[in-house]
SELORO-751207 format. One record per residue (C-alpha): residue in three letters; x, y negated, z negated. Coordinates in steps of 0.2 Angstrom, whole numbers, plus 5000, padded with zeros to 4 digits. Each point is the difference from the previous one (the first is absolute). Layout:
BEGIN
ALAXYZ/...
// end
This chain:
BEGIN
MET531345044130/ASP499949935018/ALA498750065012/SER500850155010/LEU499350175005/ALA499950114985/PHE499550184998/ALA499350054983/ALA499950184994/TYR498950034985/LEU500850154992/PRO498950054991/TRP498549884999/ARG500249894985/ARG499449834993/SER501949955000/THR500650045018/GLN501950025005/ILE500249915017/THR501550035011/PRO500049875015/LEU500950025016/ARG500449845009/THR499850015019/GLY499249835004/GLY498249955002/ASP498649994987/VAL499850094984/ALA499150175003/SER499750134986/PHE499850185003/VAL499250104985/ARG499650185000/SER498750094990/PRO500850154991/LYS498450105002/THR499549975018/GLY501649955007/VAL499349855009/MET501049855003/MET499249834999/ARG500849855008/CYS499649824997/GLN500949865008/SER500149814997/LYS501149864993/TYR500250084983/VAL501349984987/ILE500350164990/GLY499849974981/SER500350114985/ARG498150044998/GLY499550025018/PHE500049915017/ARG499749824999/ARG499849865013/GLY500349844991/GLY498950014984/SER499050155007/ARG500250194997/ALA499650145012/CYS499650174993/ILE499850175008/ASP498650134997/ASP500450185003/GLY498350074999/GLU500250104985/GLY498849904989/GLY500449924983/GLY500649834997/GLY501549894996/GLY500249824997/GLY501349875003/GLY500850075015/SER499350165008/ARG498450104997/ARG499250155006/GLY498350025007/GLY499350015018/GLY501450045012/ARG500249825005/ILE501349874999/LEU499549884987/PHE500549824999/ASP500049914983/ASP500249815004/ASP499649934983/ASN500750134988/ASP498250054994/GLY500150185004/ASP498749995014/ASP500150045018/ASP500049845009/GLY500150095017/PRO501449985013/GLY499249865010/GLU500749864988/PHE501850055006/ASN499650045018/ALA500950174996/ARG499950165010/SER500050184994/MET500250165009/LEU500250194996/MET501750075003/SER501050154995/VAL501850024994/ALA501349985013/LEU500450185005/ILE501749985009/SER501149895010/GLU501150005015/VAL501349895008/GLN500549985018/GLY501449875002/ALA499549844992/LEU498250064999/ARG499250074984/THR498350095001/GLU499050044984/TYR498650135002/VAL498449984989/GLU498550124999/GLN498349925005/ALA498450054992/ASP499550105016/GLY501650114998/SER500949915014/LEU501749914999/SER500349815001/LYS501749945002/THR500849834996/LYS501649955009/HIS501349894992/ARG501549925008/ARG501449914992/ASN499549834995/ASN501649925007/THR499749995019/ASP501949965003/TRP500450174992/ARG498750095009/ILE500749945017/THR501850044994/GLU499550184995/GLU499150035017/LEU501649935009/LEU501150124989/LEU498950155005/PHE500249955019/PHE501849975001/LEU500850114986/PRO499950194998/GLU498650074989/GLY500550014982/PHE501349865002/PRO501249984990/ASP499950174992/SER500050095017/VAL501649925007/GLY501849984995/GLU500649854990/SER500849905014/TYR498550025012/LEU499349834998/GLU501749915002/TYR500350105015/SER498349965008/THR500349814996/TRP501649995009/ARG499350115014/GLY498649885002/LEU501149855001/GLN501050095013/ASN498550045011/ILE499549815000/ILE501649955006/SER500050145013/ALA498449955007/MET500649825002/THR501550065009/ALA499050115011/VAL499049855007/LEU501649915004/SER500750155009/THR498550035010/HIS499949825005/ALA501850015006/LEU499750165010/LEU498549935009/THR500949845004/ALA501450105007/VAL498950095013/GLY499249835005/VAL498450004989/GLY499649824996/SER501349885006/GLY499649884987/THR500350024982/ALA498149994995/ALA499550125013/GLY501450124995/VAL499449994982/ALA498250035005/ALA500450155010/ALA501150074986/THR498649964987/ASN498750095011/TRP501150165001/VAL500450004982/LEU498249974996/LYS499650165009/ASP501250094989/GLY499449904985/ILE498250075002/GLY500750175001/GLN500949974983/ILE498349974992/GLY499550185003/LYS501450054987/LEU499049914987/ILE498450115003/THR501050164995/ALA500749924984/ARG498750074988/MET500050175008/GLY501850054995/PHE499450134987/GLN499150105014/PHE501650005011/ASP500950084985/ALA498650134998/ASP499950055018/PRO501549955010/LYS499950135014/PHE498249955004/TRP500449815000/ARG501650025010/LEU499050085014/PHE498649874998/SER501449865001/ASP500750075016/ILE498250015008/LEU499849814995/PHE501749975008/ASP499550085016/ALA498449905000/GLY501049844998/LEU501150055015/SER498550035010/MET499449824997/GLU501749945007/ILE499950115015/LEU498349925004/THR500749825001/PRO500550015019/LEU498250055003/PHE499349864990/PRO501349865001/ASN498749864995/TYR499950104983/PHE501950024998/LEU500149914983/LEU498450094993/LEU500650185006/ALA501849974994/ALA499449944983/VAL498850144997/GLY501450125006/ASN501249934988/PHE498750004986/THR499750185002/LYS501850045002/SER500449904984/VAL498750104990/SER500850165008/MET501849964995/THR499549954982/ILE499150174998/GLY501450105008/MET501449924990/SER499050024984/CYS499850195004/ARG501850025006/ASN500950024984/SER498750124993/VAL500450115015/LEU501949984998/THR499950034982/THR499550185003/PHE501750045008/VAL501049934985/LYS501050134990/ARG501549904994/GLU499349834996/ASN500549955017/LEU498449915007/GLY501149855006/GLU501150125010/ILE498550095007/SER499249835004/ALA501549935009/LYS500250165011/ASN498249995004/ASP500249835006/ALA501550055011/GLN499050145007/ASN498649885004/THR501249885008/ILE500850135012/THR498350075005/ASN499249835003/LEU501549955011/THR499850165010/GLY498149975001/THR500349825005/GLY501150055015/LEU498850135006/GLY498649884998/ILE500949875011/GLY500350135013/LEU498250065000/ALA499449825001/ASN501049975016/MET499350165008/LEU498249964997/PRO498949915012/LYS499849824997/ARG498250024994/PRO499549974982/SER498850155000/ALA501550115004/HIS501049944985/LEU498450024989/ALA499750185006/THR501950044997/PHE499949924983/LEU498550104995/GLY500850165005/LEU501649974990/THR499049944985/ALA499150175000/ILE501750095000/TYR500749894987/SER498550034988/PHE500250195002/PHE501849994995/ASN499649884986/TYR498750134993/LEU501350145001/SER501349894990/MET498749964986/LYS499550184999/SER501850054997/VAL500149894985/ARG499850104983/LEU499549884987/GLN500150054982/THR498949864993/LEU498250044996/ASN498749905009/ARG498250034999/GLN499950125014/ARG501650104996/LEU499550014982/ALA498250065004/LEU500750145011/ALA501250064986/LEU498749994987/ASP498750095010/THR501350145003/TRP500250014981/VAL498250014996/ARG499750135014/ALA501650114998/GLY500949954984/GLU501549935009/ILE500749845008/PRO500650005018/ALA501749935004/PRO500249825006/SER500450075018/GLU498450095001/VAL498949864993/ASN500949885013/LYS499750125014/TYR498150004998/GLU499849814995/VAL498949915012/ILE500949845006/ILE499249955017/PRO499349835000/PHE498249955005/LYS499450184999/ARG500550044982/LYS499150134990/MET500950074985/LEU499950194998/VAL499449984982/ASP498849864999/SER498350074996/PRO499149944989/PRO500849835004/LEU501149924987/HIS500049824995/PHE501549974988/GLY500149854988/VAL498249945003/SER499149874990/LEU498950054986/ASN498349965008/VAL500550115015/LEU500650144988/CYS498350014991/GLU498949935014/ASN499549854989/ASN499250124987/ALA500349964982/ALA499650174994/THR501350085012/LEU501349884994/LYS499750044982/ARG500150195004/LEU501649985009/ARG500849894987/ASN499650134987/MET500650145011/TYR501749925004/LYS500349904984/ASN501750084998/GLU500549995018/LYS500749865011/TYR498850035014/MET498150045003/LEU499450115014/CYS498250015006/LEU499250115013/ASP498749885005/SER498250035008/LYS500649965017/GLY501350145001/ARG501549904997/ILE501450024987/GLN500349834991/VAL501549974989/ALA500349854989/LEU501749974992/HIS500449934983/ALA501149854999/ASP501350104991/ALA499950155012/GLN501750085004/HIS500550115015/SER499750154989/ASP498249944997/GLN499849985019/LEU500750185003/LEU498750064987/ALA498649925009/MET500550075017/LEU500150174992/HIS498349974994/VAL499449955017/ALA500850165008/TYR499150114988/ILE498349925004/ARG500350015019/ARG500550185000/LYS498550044988/LEU498849935012/ILE500850085015/THR499950174991/LYS498249974995/ARG499449975018/ASN500950155008/ALA500950104987/GLU500350165010/GLN500949925015/CYS500749834993/ALA500650044982/ASP501850045005/CYS500049915017/ALA501449875002/PRO499549835006/TRP501249995015/THR499250155009/ALA498849985014/PHE498750114991/PHE500049884985/GLN499749855011/ARG498650085009/GLN499150104986/CYS500649944983/ARG499949815000/LEU498549934991/PRO498849935013/ALA499349834997/GLY498550004988/TRP500350184994/LEU500549954982/GLN498549884998/LYS498850145005/ASN500750154992/ILE500949944983/SER498949944986/GLU500549864988/HIS500350134986/GLU501250105012/ARG500949845004/HIS500349964982/LEU500550184997/PHE501349995014/GLU500749844992/LYS500250084983/GLN500750165006/GLY501249915012/LEU500649894985/GLU500450154990/TYR500850095014/ALA501149855004/LYS500649984982/LYS500450184999/HIS501050015016/LEU500849835000/SER501750054992/SER500250155011/VAL499649915016/LYS501249864996/GLY501450124996/LYS499750095016/LEU500049845010/GLU501649954992/ASP500850175003/LEU499649985019/ASP500949835000/TYR498449905002/HIS500149824993/THR498850004985/LYS500649854991/THR499149885013/LEU498450065009/LEU499649905016/LEU498150014999/ALA499649825005/PRO498649984989/GLU498849855000/ARG500549864989/PHE498650014987/ARG500650054982/ALA498850024985/ASP500250004982/TRP499050114988/
// end
């Protein structure tokens, strides 16, 4: 057979060995494991696999597993070395004749995928993990896949309707024509007011003006791959987008103070506003959906636009009057702008707090499950939304100790320790996630490639049990029944940094993991039923995990 990367498994060790090659490109490399020691031996060169052993031309390479004994004509046992039989005389001719390399390796423990990247984890002799990354051999396909992840919803095409791609194609062509007509219309407007008496000057002025807007459009691309976060936490991101929009307006307010930097300030302002509008529009439907009771999202959206139109027109009229009343100093305009922005932000916060989302993101689910573990009940959506923290820039979730990292890579999960990975794989062999309370006081959760939303709910219930268990262990008398939204809990019951590392042994951490899994599996059906009774959306959880997925 042609030279290709081949993995050979000797099961069991026999003179006549069955070899199963896997073609992935490169030289021939053979991996052979001793059934007694479990050690993998690897030899690599330009070999051709024959029926009686490894050959290169008329030569044969044999492998020694250190068990003693002999064997001829292919493989033999004897000193724990890789033997090379060049002349078929049964003697070890040494590896030098073939310029071959050998190394000790272990069986691949587990693998994970992240987009087009596949990582295999292998145990080293010192107990650590080494990882080998593979990408698709077809570079064009890899680029295409990255573009799909950038421009299409996660999970496409299964996550969207059948006509989504057709709709997006026609909309894209429409936008191209729209941008072309915008340049022509801007040129006409600037010419009408006397900017650029000549044709070339008018086009240049229009081009510079549109370029300012074009730079702003680039900002929309930055947010393209963050869409799943907007779905998970629309109230937080809507507030964040409005703050960005105000920052963009501030750049434009500053242009009279720095006229020489007009294009720069205007471009930065437009860039920031474009990012803001993309985020805001992404969150808009998630908010409006909460008001739908008769499949009337279109009606609600249309009326929302009508309300925005009349209020914007009213504000525009008031703004014109206020601008005429202000002193003709840029500083006066800036001070008035900042004052109005503060009032606007306060009203915006109140509007987002009034929204009652029935979807379950990581924060709302953590609050609901903590109440279940603590009191055996699930709070109503209105109560959970009431206590949810949505303030940007100073965000601290009420239930976030120990910190949770959801959907992590395997080396992060096990802290690059092969023994830990083996223990977790054995413990979670029948589950679609693995949870580890690591030595740094963090809860790490890795997801299986086939994990469903019910598996994620199980993992979050597991996390809730461990968090409440640690809180109770630290201060059982005062914190066992204390709700996380109380001021006392935030002052006295939150786990301080470093407490877990100093007070919880490795044995206790493993015990909490095991007890938490048993608790979560026992209560999963009850929790899910209670959530559904309260009209929470349990078919889709918006937990925004990282993109790593493992296979075990």
